[in-house]
C-alpha positions in Angstrom: -28.5 -1.0 19.4 -28.8 2.7 19.6 -25.1 3.4 19.2 -24.2 0.4 17.2 -21.1 -0.3 19.4 -22.5 -3.5 20.8 -23.9 -6.6 19.2 -25.4 -9.8 20.7 -22.9 -12.6 20.8 -25.1 -15.2 22.7 -28.0 -15.3 25.0 -27.8 -12.3 27.3 -24.3 -11.8 26.2 -23.1 -8.7 24.4 -19.8 -7.6 23.1 -18.2 -4.7 21.2 -18.5 -4.9 17.4 -14.8 -4.0 17.2 -12.0 -4.3 19.8 -10.9 -0.7 19.1 -14.1 0.7 20.7 -13.5 -1.4 23.8 -9.9 -0.3 24.1 -10.8 3.4 23.6 -13.6 3.4 26.1 -11.5 1.5 28.6 -8.8 4.2 28.3 -11.4 6.9 28.7 -12.8 5.3 31.8 -9.4 5.0 33.5 -8.6 8.6 32.6 -12.0 9.7 34.0 -11.4 7.9 37.3 -8.0 9.5 37.6 -9.4 13.0 37.0 -12.4 12.5 39.2 -10.2 11.4 42.1 -7.4 13.9 41.3 -5.1 10.9 41.5 -2.7 10.3 38.7 -1.5 7.3 40.6 -4.5 5.4 39.2 -3.0 5.7 35.7 0.4 4.7 36.9 -1.0 1.7 38.7 -2.7 0.5 35.5 0.6 0.9 33.6 2.5 -1.1 36.2 -0.1 -3.8 36.4 -0.7 -4.3 32.7 2.5 -3.3 31.0 3.4 -5.9 28.3 0.0 -7.6 28.6 -0.9 -7.8 24.9 -4.6 -7.4 25.7 -3.8 -4.0 27.3 -1.3 -2.7 24.8 -3.5 -0.4 22.9 -5.4 0.7 26.0 -2.2 1.9 27.6 -0.9 3.6 24.5 -4.2 5.4 24.1 -4.3 6.3 27.8 -0.8 7.8 27.8 -1.4 9.7 24.5 -4.5 11.3 26.1 -2.5 12.9 28.9 -1.3 16.4 29.1 2.4 16.8 28.5 3.7 16.6 32.1 1.6 13.6 32.9 2.5 12.0 29.6 6.1 12.4 30.5 5.5 10.8 34.0 3.7 7.9 32.4 6.3 7.2 29.8 9.1 7.5 32.4 7.2 5.0 34.5 7.2 2.6 31.5 10.9 3.2 30.8 12.0 2.6 34.5 9.6 -0.3 35.1 12.4 -2.8 35.2 10.3 -5.6 33.7 11.6 -9.2 33.8 14.6 -9.8 31.6 14.8 -6.2 30.6 18.6 -6.4 30.2 18.0 -8.8 27.3 14.5 -8.1 25.9 14.4 -4.3 26.2 10.5 -4.4 26.4 10.2 -1.3 28.6 12.4 0.6 26.1 10.4 -0.7 23.2 7.1 0.3 24.7 8.4 3.7 25.6 9.4 4.0 21.9 5.9 3.0 20.9 4.6 5.8 23.1 6.7 8.3 21.2 5.2 6.9 18.0 1.8 8.1 19.2 3.3 11.6 19.0 2.2 13.0 22.4 1.8 16.8 22.1 4.6 19.0 23.4 6.4 16.1 25.1 9.8 17.2 23.7 9.5 20.7 25.1 8.2 19.3 28.4 10.8 16.7 29.1 13.6 16.8 26.5 15.8 14.6 28.6 13.3 11.8 28.6 12.9 11.9 24.8 16.6 12.0 24.3 17.2 9.0 26.6 14.6 6.9 24.8 15.9 7.8 21.3 19.5 7.3 22.2 18.8 3.9 23.8 16.9 2.8 20.7 19.7 3.9 18.5 22.2 2.1 20.8 20.3 -1.2 20.3 20.0 -0.5 16.5 23.8 -0.2 16.1 24.5 -3.3 18.2 25.2 -6.5 16.3 22.4 -9.0 16.0 24.6 -11.5 17.7 24.3 -9.3 20.8 20.6 -8.6 20.7 19.0 -11.1 18.4 16.9 -10.7 15.3 13.5 -10.2 17.0 14.6 -7.2 19.0 16.5 -5.6 16.1 13.3 -5.9 14.0 11.2 -4.3 16.7 13.6 -1.4 17.0 13.6 -0.9 13.3 9.8 -0.8 13.2 9.6 1.6 16.1 12.1 4.1 14.7 10.4 4.0 11.3 7.0 4.6 13.0 8.4 8.0 14.2 7.8 9.4 10.7 5.8 12.6 10.8 6.1 12.8 14.6 7.8 15.5 16.6 10.7 13.1 17.1 11.4 12.3 13.4 14.2 14.8 12.9 15.9 14.1 16.2 16.1 10.3 15.8 17.3 10.6 12.2 20.1 13.0 13.3 21.1 10.5 16.0 21.3 7.7 13.5 23.4 9.8 11.1 25.8 10.6 13.9 26.1 7.0 15.1 26.3 5.4 11.6 28.7 8.0 10.4 31.3 7.0 12.9 34.3 5.3 11.2 32.8 5.7 7.7 35.4 8.2 6.4 36.7 5.4 4.1 33.2 3.9 3.5 34.2 0.5 4.9 31.0 0.0 6.9 28.8 0.1 3.9 26.1 -2.1 5.3 25.5 0.4 8.0 25.5 3.2 5.4 22.8 1.5 3.4 20.8 0.8 6.5 21.0 4.5 7.3 19.6 5.2 3.8 16.7 2.9 4.5 15.9 4.9 7.6 16.2 8.1 5.7 13.8 6.8 3.2 11.3 5.8 5.9 11.7 9.1 7.8 10.9 11.5 5.1 14.1 11.7 3.0 13.2 9.0 0.4 14.1 11.1 -2.7 17.5 12.0 -1.2 18.1 8.4 -0.3 17.3 7.2 -3.8 19.6 9.8 -5.4 22.4 8.7 -3.2 21.8 5.0 -3.9 21.7 5.6 -7.6 25.1 7.4 -7.3 26.5 4.5 -5.3 25.3 2.1 -7.9 27.8 3.7 -10.3 30.8 3.2 -8.0 33.1 1.3 -10.4 35.8 0.8 -7.7 33.8 -1.1 -5.1 31.4 -4.0 -6.0 30.2 -4.2 -2.4 29.0 -0.6 -2.7 27.1 -1.4 -5.9 25.6 -4.6 -4.5 24.3 -3.0 -1.3 22.9 0.0 -3.3 21.0 -2.4 -5.6 19.6 -4.3 -2.6 18.5 -1.1 -0.9 16.8 0.2 -4.1 14.8 -3.0 -4.3 13.6 -2.6 -0.7 12.6 1.0 -1.1 9.9 0.2 -3.6 10.5 3.1 -6.0 10.0 1.6 -9.5 10.5 4.7 -11.5 12.0 4.4 -15.0 15.3 5.9 -13.7 15.6 3.2 -11.0 14.6 0.3 -13.3 17.0 1.4 -16.0 19.9 1.7 -13.5 19.2 -1.8 -12.1 18.9 -3.2 -15.7 22.3 -1.8 -16.5 23.8 -3.7 -13.5 21.9 -6.9 -14.3 23.1 -6.9 -17.9 26.6 -5.3 -17.8 28.1 -5.5 -14.3 31.2 -7.8 -14.3 30.6 -8.8 -10.7 28.2 -11.7 -10.2 27.1 -10.6 -6.8 25.9 -7.3 -8.2 24.1 -9.0 -11.0 22.4 -11.3 -8.5 21.2 -8.4 -6.3 20.1 -6.4 -9.3 17.9 -9.3 -10.4 16.5 -9.6 -6.9 15.7 -5.9 -6.8 13.9 -6.0 -10.2 11.8 -8.9 -8.9 10.8 -6.9 -5.8 9.9 -3.7 -7.7 7.3 -5.5 -9.9 8.0 -4.0 -13.3 7.2 -6.8 -15.7 7.9 -5.0 -18.9 9.2 -7.0 -21.9 12.6 -5.4 -21.4 12.9 -6.5 -17.8 11.6 -10.0 -18.5 13.9 -10.5 -21.4 16.9 -9.4 -19.4 16.0 -11.8 -16.6 15.6 -14.7 -19.1 19.0 -13.9 -20.4 20.4 -14.2 -16.9 19.0 -17.7 -16.6 22.0 -18.6 -18.8 24.5 -16.8 -16.6 27.7 -18.7 -15.7 27.1 -18.0 -12.0 24.5 -20.1 -10.3 23.4 -17.4 -7.8 22.6 -15.1 -10.7 20.6 -17.9 -12.5 18.7 -18.7 -9.3 17.7 -15.2 -8.4 16.7 -14.5 -12.0 14.3 -17.4 -11.8 13.0 -16.2 -8.5 12.5 -12.7 -10.0 10.5 -14.1 -13.0 8.2 -15.8 -10.5 7.7 -12.6 -8.7 6.8 -10.6 -11.8 3.9 -12.8 -12.8 4.6 -13.2 -16.6 3.5 -16.8 -17.4 4.1 -16.7 -21.1 5.1 -19.9 -22.9 8.7 -18.6 -23.3 9.0 -18.0 -19.5 7.5 -21.3 -18.5 9.8 -23.3 -20.9 12.8 -21.4 -19.6 11.9 -22.3 -16.0 11.3 -25.9 -16.9 14.8 -26.0 -18.3 15.9 -24.5 -15.0 14.5 -27.5 -13.2 17.5 -29.5 -14.6 20.1 -27.0 -13.6 23.2 -28.5 -12.0 22.8 -26.2 -9.0 20.1 -27.1 -6.4 19.4 -23.4 -5.6 18.6 -22.7 -9.2 16.3 -25.7 -9.4 14.5 -24.6 -6.2 14.1 -21.1 -7.6 12.7 -22.4 -10.8 10.2 -24.5 -8.9 9.2 -21.6 -6.8 8.7 -19.4 -9.9 6.5 -22.1 -11.6 4.4 -22.3 -8.4 4.1 -18.5 -8.2 3.0 -18.5 -11.8 0.3 -21.1 -11.0 1.8 -23.5 -13.5 1.5 -26.9 -11.9 -0.3 -27.9 -15.1 -0.8 -31.6 -16.0 1.9 -31.1 -18.7 4.5 -29.9 -16.2 3.6 -32.6 -13.6 3.7 -35.4 -16.2 7.1 -34.2 -17.4 8.4 -34.4 -13.8 6.8 -37.8 -13.1 8.6 -39.2 -16.2 11.9 -37.8 -15.0 11.5 -39.7 -11.7 12.1 -42.8 -13.8 15.3 -41.4 -15.5 18.4 -43.4 -15.6 20.4 -40.6 -14.0 20.0 -40.2 -10.2 20.5 -36.4 -10.3 17.6 -36.1 -12.8 15.3 -38.2 -10.5 16.3 -36.2 -7.4 15.6 -32.9 -9.1 12.3 -34.1 -10.4 11.2 -35.1 -6.9 12.4 -31.8 -5.5 10.3 -29.9 -8.2 7.2 -32.0 -7.5 7.4 -31.0 -3.9 7.6 -27.4 -4.8 4.7 -27.3 -7.2 2.0 -28.3 -4.7 0.2 -31.1 -6.6 -0.5 -33.7 -3.9 -2.5 -36.1 -6.0 -2.3 -39.8 -5.3 -0.2 -40.4 -8.4 2.4 -37.8 -7.2 2.5 -39.1 -3.6 2.9 -42.7 -4.7 5.7 -41.8 -7.1 7.5 -40.0 -4.2 7.0 -42.9 -1.8 8.7 -45.0 -4.4 11.5 -42.5 -4.5 12.0 -43.1 -0.8 13.2 -46.6 -1.8 15.5 -45.4 -4.5 19.1 -46.9 -4.5 20.5 -43.4 -4.6 20.5 -41.3 -1.3 20.1 -38.0 -3.1 16.8 -39.2 -4.6 15.6 -40.5 -1.2 16.5 -37.2 0.4 14.6 -35.2 -2.2 11.6 -37.5 -2.1 11.4 -37.1 1.7 11.6 -33.4 1.4 9.0 -33.3 -1.3 6.5 -35.3 0.8 6.9 -32.8 3.6 6.2 -29.9 1.3 3.1 -31.5 0.0 1.7 -32.0 3.5 0.4 -35.6 3.2 0.5 -37.1 6.7 -1.1 -40.4 6.0 0.0 -43.4 8.0 1.7 -44.8 4.9 3.7 -41.7 4.5 4.6 -41.4 8.2 5.8 -45.0 8.3 7.9 -44.6 5.2 9.6 -41.6 6.7 10.2 -43.3 10.1 12.0 -46.0 8.2 14.2 -43.3 6.5 15.3 -42.1 10.0 17.3 -45.3 10.1 18.8 -44.6 6.7 22.6 -45.2 6.4 23.0 -41.7 4.8 22.8 -38.7 7.2 21.3 -36.3 4.6 18.3 -38.7 4.2 17.9 -38.9 8.0 18.0 -35.1 8.2 15.3 -34.8 5.5 13.1 -37.4 7.1 13.3 -35.7 10.5 12.6 -32.3 9.0 9.6 -33.7 7.1 8.2 -35.4 10.2 8.4 -32.1 12.1 6.4 -30.4 9.3 3.7 -33.1 9.0 2.7 -32.7 12.6 2.1 -36.3 13.6 3.1 -36.3 17.3 2.4 -40.0 18.0 4.5 -41.8 20.6 6.2 -43.7 17.8 7.2 -40.5 16.0 8.4 -38.7 19.1 10.4 -41.7 20.4 12.1 -42.1 17.0 13.0 -38.4 16.9 14.3 -38.6 20.5 16.7 -41.3 19.3 17.7 -38.8 16.5 18.9 -36.4 19.2 21.7 -39.0 19.9 22.8 -39.3 16.2 26.5 -39.0 15.6 25.9 -36.4 12.9 25.2 -32.9 14.2 22.9 -32.0 11.4 20.6 -34.9 12.2 20.5 -33.8 15.9 19.6 -30.3 14.7 16.7 -31.6 12.6 15.5 -33.9 15.3 15.4 -31.0 17.8 13.6 -28.7 15.3 11.0 -31.4 14.7 10.4 -32.0 18.3 10.0 -28.3 18.9 7.4 -28.1 16.1 5.4 -31.2 17.3 4.5 -29.6 20.6 5.1 -32.6 22.9 6.5 -31.0 26.1 6.7 -34.1 28.1 9.4 -34.4 30.8 11.3 -36.8 28.6 11.3 -34.5 25.6 12.3 -31.4 27.6 15.1 -33.2 29.4 16.5 -34.5 26.2 16.5 -31.0 24.7 18.0 -29.5 27.8 20.9 -32.0 27.5 21.5 -30.7 24.0 22.3 -27.2 25.4 25.6 -28.8 26.4 26.2 -30.3 22.9 29.7 -29.9 21.5 28.2 -28.3 18.3 27.2 -24.7 18.7 24.4 -24.9 16.1 22.9 -27.9 17.9 22.8 -25.9 21.1 21.1 -22.9 19.3 18.4 -25.1 17.7 17.8 -26.9 21.0 17.2 -23.5 22.7 14.8 -22.5 19.9 12.9 -25.8 20.3 12.7 -25.2 24.0 11.4 -21.7 23.3 8.6 -23.3 21.2 7.7 -25.9 23.8 8.0 -23.6 26.7 5.0 -21.7 25.6 2.9 -24.5 27.1 5.4 -25.7 29.8 6.4 -23.7 32.8 9.7 -25.5 33.6 11.5 -24.5 30.5 11.8 -20.7 31.1 14.2 -20.9 34.1 16.5 -23.2 32.2 16.7 -20.9 29.2 17.5 -18.0 31.5 20.3 -20.0 33.1 21.7 -20.8 29.6 21.7 -17.2 28.6 23.5 -16.2 31.8 26.1 -18.8 31.1 26.5 -17.6 27.5 26.3 -13.9 28.2 29.7 -13.2 26.7 29.6 -15.7 23.9 28.7 -15.1 20.3 25.7 -17.3 20.6 23.8 -15.3 23.3 21.6 -13.5 20.7 20.0 -16.8 19.7 19.2 -17.6 23.4 17.7 -14.1 23.7 15.6 -14.9 20.6 14.3 -18.0 22.4 13.6 -16.0 25.6 11.7 -13.5 23.5 9.5 -16.3 22.1 9.0 -17.7 25.5 8.1 -14.4 27.3 6.4 -12.4 24.7 4.7 -15.4 23.2 2.9 -16.0 26.5 1.6 -12.5 26.9 
């Protein structure tokens, strides 16, 4: 009570008012013990014992940051050389060592420059590896760690390493994705103004549409919505003769949040673009910008009838973002569920699922859609029911029946929806297990995804998914591994099998997906 650090959480039970206090004082206590005993091994022992335990993460980072330079170097080297399980794939020791650098320990670079250089070079090595080799999770972790070195003693060094590595082979500017990624790093590591100037110049490259497209994308990500940037992107949205460039310019404008009349009108005009990608992203951007005027709403309603499904989905998304699931809009869509044309009925079902109105009237209309003579309508109705989240017995039984549909796209949609709705009854699980034997690979994928989401890790389910790791279709194998990663969080007999699969696929183009599953299994448990 005197310090305010503790509060009563039950009878004779007290806890810290915030976990940060507990973590800080724990680090202080360990450090006190080590100093009192003149034994730095106490600190090293705690590192080895608790490294990668999520509950100890901040304690260890604080503990290492408190050390004097030589001891900090010893501690970080202990982390780097810990040889944790699956380090060759997960790089967790390296990532934690990188996080230690992000704490900016004083004088570490002058005390042990070799250690710093090794950590930074290895992080950059992972960064420049393809995601097929290392997986998405680890690449994202590396990106976050390198960006967190901003305003530390290591900022300049890591940026120079990136420039050196990403400059290799760029004399003809063929590796532009790498170049724009470098500009993202430059922006995050203190060179934002320079990066934006370079990107604006690249946006004017008349000879290479890929250059312009990637520059527009990077500008959208950097978050600078100055008049200069907005006008440059508007120019590409309105006048660029390459549809990919117009698409990315629309995306960037949506991300930057400038909802001026000029920007909104330019996006409305692109809803009439001959290219469906441009129309779809223009609709998406309008949803992001928050202008819910009658003109915008009517234009998006028209987009719900676009010939391209991605445009219709984007228009639905935009209407939902603009909070316009009004009775007028819903009634228009319900009426279209009765249209003579099957594509109109299907699009109406799709839109109803996107807008989030789960009233009894909407649900019953979609259940009727599951019985439509046209498979496209049945597919969209099943998908919509999943989006709306109604898991009543009536809905579940109707979806189970669609798993026997004679059209594979309907079976896919029904399996996906059952996975979303979360009913893990024996009937649902057994029906999905049968779907793993479907002669269509996309149905097997959806059944595997659904089983992974439902959380039933019975021996029958696990064995059925393990068998899919030998499926002839590579995507089925990948999704089965992901499902096993989900289920393995509560089942101990999945991990060894996933490791065996990774070892078998070590030199294949699919190993990154297996490593992603292993990351989910190992890190998700800690």
